[in-house]
VOVO-864637 format. One record per atom (N, C-alpha, C, CB): residue in one letter; x negated, z negated, y negated. Coordinates in steps of 0.001 Angstrom, whole numbers, padded with zeros to 6 digits, always signed. Atoms other than C-alpha are relative to their C-alpha. Last residue first. Glycine has a CB too. Layout:
BEGIN
AXZY
...
***
This chain:
BEGIN
R-000326-001042+000989
R-057285-144592-147344
R+001030+000955+000498
R-001225+000765-000387
G-000832+000523+001074
G-057381-147831-145357
G+000415+001050-001006
G-000716-001093-000703
R-001350+000191-000502
R-058653-146101-142220
R+000961-000455-001102
R-000009-001009+001131
N-000655-001306+000004
N-061733-144830-144044
N+001454-000121+000453
N-000758+000984+000906
R-000211-000367+001405
R-062841-148377-144848
R+000744+001326-000103
R-001345+000088-000746
A-001036+000892+000535
A-062362-149414-141219
A+000319+000366-001452
A-000452-001481+000095
L-001290-000317-000615
L-064284-146384-139947
L+001128-000842-000575
L-000073-000201+001502
I-000417-001296+000558
I-067091-146913-142462
I+001345+000414+000590
I-001070+001094+000279
W-000443+000225+001375
W-067281-150600-141520
W+000483+001303-000637
W-001138-000609-000837
T-001311+000653-000074
T-067418-149731-137806
T+000557-000237-001391
T-000097-001330+000763
G-000970-000987-000468
G-070243-147289-138452
G+001403-000558+000085
G-000409+000528+001341
L-000213-000939+001090
L-072126-149876-140506
L+001021+001064+000390
L-001321+000657-000403
G-000789+000658+001043
G-071671-152534-137829
G+000309+000933-001154
G-000729-001221-000515
I-001351+000160-000538
I-072859-150207-135060
I+000903-000655-001038
I-000023-000838+001297
C-000606-001327-000078
C-075856-149179-137135
C+001437-000079+000510
C-000831+000911+000907
S-000370-000399+001361
S-076599-152820-138043
S+000614+001406-000018
S-001232-000049-000923
V-001184+000757+000415
V-076425-153845-134384
V+000430+000399-001400
V-000273-001508+000055
S-001135-000458-000803
S-078833-151066-133413
S+001290-000703-000416
S-000271-000238+001490
V-000390-001309+000530
V-081221-151847-136258
V+001217+000528+000751
V-001171+001005+000102
A-000566+000198+001337
A-081261-155527-135275
A+000462+001326-000598
A-001029-000667-000928
S-001319+000618-000134
S-081730-154733-131578
S+000665-000180-001357
S-000113-001350+000709
V-000907-001009-000545
V-084567-152306-132281
V+001407-000565+000130
V-000502+000501+001365
I-000223-001009+001038
I-086284-154866-134535
I+000985+001061+000483
I-001332+000658-000409
I-000848+000593+001036
I-085840-157691-132025
I+000324+001031-001080
I-000690-001233-000626
T-001331+000157-000588
T-087204-155534-129205
T+000974-000587-001014
T-000064-000893+001249
P-000686-001294-000013
P-090135-154466-131370
P+001416-000069+000581
P-000815+000995+000789
L-000281-000487+001352
L-090937-158130-132118
L+000651+001390+000004
L-001287+000039-000813
T-001100+000692+000664
T-090589-159456-128556
T+000353+000612-001349
T-000347-001452-000184
K+000518+001009+000920
K-092707-156991-126627
K+001166-000554-000810
K-001103+000597-000938
F-000830+000271+001167
F-091521-155070-123585
F-000612-001120-000822
F+001435-000363+000420
D-000915+001113-000219
D-094257-153930-121240
D+000732-000275-001319
D-000766-001280+000509
N+000277+001155+000859
N-095751-150490-121447
N+000944-001125+000368
N+000144+000366-001503
F+000525+001104-000797
F-095786-147913-118643
F-000447-001174-000877
F-001167+000483+000855
M+001389+000153+000413
M-095258-145061-121117
M-000696-001152+000734
M-000070-000227-001502
M+000735-001230-000302
M-092073-144012-119325
M-001472-000094-000380
M+000634+001172-000719
V+000197-000121-001445
V-090754-147582-119263
V-000833+001228+000330
V+001350+000068+000724
T+000874+001089-000435
T-091254-148128-122991
T-000304+000117+001494
T+000646-001364-000307
S+001365-000289+000448
S-089849-144717-123877
S-000975-001089+000441
S-000039+000147-001524
V+000555-001138-000741
V-086780-145252-121704
V-001438+000277-000422
V+000862+001254-000215
L+000178+000359-001407
L-086037-148731-123056
L-000687+001127+000762
L+001354-000330+000648
Y+001102+000959-000044
Y-086578-147756-126683
Y-000306-000379+001447
Y+000340-001262-000829
L+001227-000742+000268
L-084396-144687-126223
L-001218-000918+000049
L+000083+000692-001361
L+000299-000779-001199
L-081705-146821-124595
L-001275+000816-000184
L+001172+000924+000343
P+000625+000868-001011
P-081892-149319-127446
P-000345+000745+001292
P+000924-001163+000322
L+001311+000501+000413
L-081359-146475-129971
L-000623-000969+001013
L+000122-000686-001341
V+001058-000755-000668
V-078506-144789-128094
V-001382-000583-000305
V+000053+001470-000424
L-000058+000208-001445
L-075796-147324-128964
L-001168+000657+000723
L+001305+000535+000550
G+000226+001405-000294
G-076684-147563-132644
G+000034-000300+001484
G+001017-000838-000703
A+001439+000242+000218
A-076988-143782-132847
A-000342-001452+000300
A-000407+000354-001455
V+000705-000547-001167
V-073528-143525-131265
V-001505-000194-000147
V+000328+001499+000182
I-000258+000909-001121
I-072163-145846-133950
I-000722+000481+001256
I+001518-000116+000268
V+000806+001195+000244
V-073830-143792-136707
V+000187-001002+001142
V+000378-000646-001358
E+001407-000334-000236
E-072408-140577-135261
E-000906-001212-000196
E-000437+001130-000930
L+000205-000082-001440
L-068938-142121-135032
L-001442+000345+000338
L+000937+001031+000608
A-000077+001351-000563
A-069096-143183-138669
A-000236+000022+001504
A+001363-000634-000310
T+001234+000696+000338
T-070279-139740-139743
T-000015-001397+000605
T-000174-000078-001518
Q+001052-000564-000835
Q-067407-138084-137884
Q-001328-000690-000261
Q-000131+001500-000246
R-000209+000451-001384
R-064890-140436-139471
R-001108+000515+000908
R+001372+000468+000523
N+000359+001420-000061
N-066345-139841-142935
N+000172-000546+001414
N+000855-000813-000986
G+001460+000101+000012
G-066226-136084-142399
G-000474-001435+000081
G-000559+000647-001244
S+000460-000481-001293
S-062565-136284-141425
S-001529-000077+000100
S+000479+001441+000232
R-000300+001044-000983
R-061811-138422-144459
R-000485+000399+001387
R+001506-000288+000034
R+000904+001119+000272
R-063610-135929-146715
R+000223-001124+001004
R+000198-000521-001434
R+001324-000349-000535
R-061793-133027-145081
R-001001-001119-000214
R-000516+001280-000647
K-000115+000002-001455
K-058427-134706-145716
K-001347+000342+000644
K+001084+001000+000457
A-000044+001400-000434
A-059379-135510-149306
A+000064-000088+001529
A+001215-000723-000630
R+001348+000577+000179
R-060406-131902-149903
R-000050-001432+000490
R-000424+000056-001473
Q+000848-000548-001058
Q-057136-130660-148394
Q-001419-000541-000099
Q-000015+001529-000065
E-000408+000639-001252
E-055144-133002-150660
E-000846+000492+001173
E+001487+000267+000276
E+000606+001341-000011
E-057098-131854-153713
E+000359-000748+001281
E+000459-000811-001232
T-000704+000944+000856
T-056148-128277-152929
T-000703-001356+000097
T+001510-000114+000405
M-000737+001053-000674
M-058701-125933-151453
M+000712-000866-001029
M-000938-000852+000873
Q-000502+000937+000994
Q-059954-122585-152680
Q+000873-001024+000716
Q+000797+000736-001129
A-001352+000482-000258
A-061967-120859-149977
A+000383-001022-001064
A+000108-000616+001418
A-000041+001450-000185
A-064983-119091-151379
A+001453-000421+000187
A-000649-000747-001215
P-001259+000654+000368
P-065475-115362-150941
P-000057-001494+000305
P+001182+000648+000744
L-000779+000300-001198
L-069113-114279-150870
L+001286-000702-000396
L-000813-000868+000989
R-000482+001384-000081
R-070445-112768-154054
R+000868-000185+001239
R+000796-000379-001270
F+000697+000700-001079
F-072367-109541-153533
F+000487-001432+000192
F-001483-000007-000272
V-000247-000752-001235
V-069990-107386-155590
V-000581-000744+001195
V-000604+001420-000092
Q-001191+000566-000630
Q-070113-110100-158249
Q+000415+000763+001254
Q+001146-000015-000987
L+000378+000914-001072
L-073673-109057-159033
L+001209-000528+000768
L-000789-001158-000566
W+000429-000761-001170
W-072484-105990-160952
W-000437-000895+001143
W-001124+000929-000371
A-001086-000641-000744
A-070445-108136-163354
A-000481+000691+001281
A+000699+001010-000887
V+000570-001310-000298
V-073133-110539-164537
V+000951+000716+000957
V-001445-000125+000616
H-000261-000919+001110
H-071153-113429-166085
H-000597+001389+000223
H-000547-000582-001281
R-001358-000542-000091
R-070958-115335-162813
R+000302+001015-001091
R+001007-001121-000068
L-000172-000793+001217
L-074711-115827-162681
L+001357+000699+000029
L-001144+001038-000150
A+000644+000668+001119
A-075209-118655-160169
A+000263+000722-001321
A-001492-000102+000248
R-000675+001277+000263
R-072686-117455-157603
R-000576-000683-001230
R-000115-000928+001212
A-001380-000283+000384
A-073859-113850-157801
A+000769-001279-000289
A+000703+000792+001092
L-000022-000381+001412
L-077482-114995-157791
L+001412+000291-000482
L-000884+001215-000231
W+000265+001209+000780
W-076953-116780-154481
W+000048+000296-001497
W-001365-000595+000379
A-001192+000850-000107
A-075308-113734-152926
A-000182-001279-000811
A+000294-000343+001479
L-001044-000589+000842
L-078125-111527-154261
L+001287-000826+000057
L+000284+001447+000436
A+000369+000213+001395
A-080763-113857-152792
A+001071+000564-000937
A-001363+000644-000297
F-000234+001404+000322
F-079015-113950-149420
F-000314-000286-001459
F-000838-000900+000902
A-001444+000240-000013
A-078820-110144-149333
A+000319-001455-000334
A+000589+000367+001368
I-000550-000562+001240
I-082475-109820-150392
I+001499-000238-000075
I-000301+001506-000096
A+000404+000890+001092
A-083553-112183-147613
A+000551+000500-001331
A-001537-000113-000069
L-000787+001227-000132
L-081561-110180-145069
L-000318-000975-001121
L-000258-000659+001357
L-001368-000317+000432
L-083080-106938-146289
L+000905-001218+000061
L+000583+001115+000860
G+000007-000184+001445
G-086578-108418-146006
G+001383+000307-000548
G-000951+001105-000374
L+000144+001331+000580
L-085899-109684-142491
L+000010+000075-001525
L-001296-000667+000493
L-001289+000695-000149
L-084603-106256-141507
L-000040-001399-000599
L+000391-000084+001476
I-000947-000630+000925
I-087733-104583-142923
I+001354-000695+000067
I+000155+001501+000318
A+000371+000404+001355
A-090028-107049-141151
A+000957+000578-001023
A-001426+000436-000316
K-000363+001411+000159
K-088210-106549-137842
K-000302-000479-001410
K-000746-000869+001023
V-001464+000018+000141
V-088457-102770-138253
V+000480-001433-000173
V+000688+000657+001232
T-000322-000510+001336
T-092201-103089-138884
T+001506-000009-000244
T-000552+001422-000178
D+000208+001028+001019
D-092646-105366-135870
D+000359+000488-001394
D-001439-000467+000019
P+001380+000111+000472
P-091123-102831-133496
P-000109-001016-001137
P-000519+001372-000463
L+000235-000695+001259
L-087720-103631-132061
L-001472-000122-000379
L+000904-000567-001123
F-001107-000936+000144
F-086878-104541-128470
F-000172+000850-001251
F+001333-000750-000047
A-001049+000423+000923
A-090248-106172-127973
A+001059+001096-000099
A-000589-000324-001403
E+000048-000576+001325
E-092252-105254-124924
E+001181-000487-000827
E-000012+001526+000078
M-001308-000529+000337
M-092565-107527-121937
M-000045+000483-001442
M+001116-001069+000205
***
């Protein structure tokens, strides 16, 4: 199957994209250079209340992700052990259980701490 675009066109487009990202980065870094400000991407200005709300939302999402990781970790250990035809050993099982419980505890603590704010 032939490519939609020739390799030279892909290389040129990639180069243009890299230059655009570099100019946008330079525009943010060098605010005193007037001609670079044309390439500056607009930034949303948020109030302190909006920042706090986003921070709380991010904390809740992180806490849920950590809790889910704590729930999935033993399942991954179980599936990988069964798929590799290995038998369960005591030390790895204890380690996986301890990490799982600590992930669930940490996620719950983050949720509880976030709830108080």
